[in-house]
C-alpha positions in Angstrom: -60.9 -7.7 244.3 -64.0 -9.4 245.6 -66.6 -11.5 243.9 -68.9 -10.0 241.4 -71.0 -11.7 238.7 -70.5 -10.2 235.2 -73.7 -8.9 233.5 -73.1 -10.5 230.0 -73.1 -14.2 229.0 -69.7 -13.9 227.5 -68.5 -12.3 230.8 -70.2 -15.1 232.9 -68.6 -17.8 230.7 -65.1 -16.2 230.4 -64.8 -15.5 234.1 -66.4 -18.9 235.0 -69.3 -17.3 236.8 -67.2 -14.7 238.4 -64.6 -17.1 239.7 -61.9 -14.9 238.0 -62.8 -12.1 240.4 -62.3 -13.9 243.8 -58.6 -13.2 244.4 -55.5 -11.4 242.9 -54.4 -14.9 241.6 -57.4 -15.6 239.2 -55.4 -18.1 237.2 -54.5 -20.3 240.0 -58.2 -20.2 241.4 -59.5 -21.0 237.9 -57.2 -24.0 237.6 -58.0 -25.1 241.1 -61.8 -24.9 240.4 -61.3 -26.9 237.2 -59.3 -29.5 239.1 -62.0 -29.9 241.6 -64.7 -30.2 238.9 -62.6 -33.0 237.2 -62.1 -34.8 240.6 -65.8 -35.0 241.1 -66.6 -35.9 237.5 -63.8 -36.6 235.0 -64.2 -34.4 232.0 -64.3 -36.2 228.5 -62.2 -35.0 225.6 -65.3 -33.9 223.5 -66.4 -31.6 226.5 -63.0 -30.1 226.8 -62.9 -29.2 223.1 -66.5 -27.9 223.1 -65.7 -25.7 226.3 -62.4 -24.5 224.5 -64.5 -23.4 221.5 -67.0 -21.6 223.9 -64.0 -20.1 225.8 -62.6 -18.6 222.6 -65.7 -16.9 221.8 -66.5 -15.7 225.3 -63.0 -14.5 226.1 -62.7 -12.6 222.8 -66.1 -10.9 223.4 -65.5 -10.1 226.9 -61.9 -8.7 226.2 -63.5 -6.4 223.6 -66.1 -5.2 226.1 -63.7 -4.3 228.8 -61.0 -3.0 226.4 -58.2 -5.3 227.4 -56.3 -7.7 225.4 -56.2 -10.6 228.0 -58.1 -9.7 231.1 -56.8 -11.5 234.1 -60.4 -12.2 235.4 -60.9 -14.5 232.3 -60.1 -17.9 233.6 -62.1 -20.1 231.1 -58.7 -20.5 229.4 -57.2 -21.9 232.7 -60.1 -24.3 233.0 -59.4 -25.6 229.5 -55.5 -25.7 230.1 -56.0 -27.7 233.4 -58.4 -30.3 231.8 -56.1 -30.7 228.8 -53.0 -31.1 231.4 -54.9 -33.9 233.3 -56.9 -35.6 230.4 -56.2 -39.3 230.3 -53.7 -39.3 233.0 -53.9 -41.8 236.0 -55.4 -39.9 238.9 -52.1 -40.0 240.9 -50.6 -37.9 238.3 -53.2 -35.2 238.4 -51.8 -33.0 241.2 -48.2 -33.0 239.8 -49.9 -32.2 236.4 -51.8 -29.3 237.9 -48.6 -27.9 239.5 -46.6 -28.2 236.5 -49.3 -26.6 234.4 -49.4 -23.4 236.6 -45.6 -23.3 236.3 -45.7 -23.4 232.5 -48.6 -21.1 232.4 -46.7 -18.4 234.4 -43.4 -19.0 232.7 -44.7 -19.3 229.2 -42.0 -21.1 227.5 -42.0 -21.6 223.6 -44.4 -22.8 222.1 -46.8 -21.5 224.8 -45.6 -17.8 224.3 -45.9 -18.2 220.5 -49.4 -19.5 220.6 -50.3 -16.5 222.9 -49.7 -14.2 219.9 -52.7 -15.3 218.1 -55.5 -12.7 217.7 -58.3 -12.3 220.2 -59.9 -15.0 222.0 -57.7 -17.6 220.2 -54.6 -16.2 221.7 -56.2 -16.0 225.2 -57.2 -19.8 225.1 -54.5 -21.2 222.9 -51.5 -20.5 225.1 -53.3 -22.5 228.0 -54.5 -25.2 225.6 -50.8 -25.6 224.5 -49.4 -25.3 227.9 -51.8 -28.1 229.1 -50.8 -30.3 226.1 -47.2 -29.7 226.9 -47.7 -30.5 230.7 -49.7 -33.7 229.7 -46.8 -34.8 227.5 -44.0 -34.1 230.1 -46.0 -36.0 232.9 -46.6 -39.0 230.5 -42.8 -39.0 229.5 -41.7 -38.8 233.2 -44.2 -41.5 234.1 -42.8 -43.7 231.4 -39.2 -43.0 232.1 -39.5 -43.5 235.9 -42.3 -45.9 236.3 -42.7 -47.5 232.8 -39.4 -49.1 232.2 -38.0 -46.1 230.2 -34.8 -45.8 232.2 -34.0 -49.5 231.4 -33.2 -48.6 227.8 -30.2 -46.6 229.1 -29.0 -49.2 231.5 -29.0 -52.6 229.6 
């Protein structure tokens, strides 16, 4: 594949500066890049939402430019999904959340697959946003169940 920088602003944003062109696994690379950014500087909720809006616009425009419904090199959606998956979790849960998010993003269970059917950039970003939210909820529930006393409810 090889690195290349898109010429348009929507291409630069959608591919996260060309990160989506680095390998044959652009979603994983995009998620790893988002994870590393968050490790260096945790991303606040307002920024995640603002970037999600920008990602919807950029991915929609870029997809139209290249004539594909959901170009694999667009990884701004994976960035959003990764940040949603780890948002508000203790740092020790971030790596399991990243791994679970990638599994959910690849398998696309309902409601992730349903949200992917939205038109244009909304569908490109929504499935990852929903996948990140699903991941975050599962990790929180597992943390409560195993480390927060949740299992005690079943063994009184």
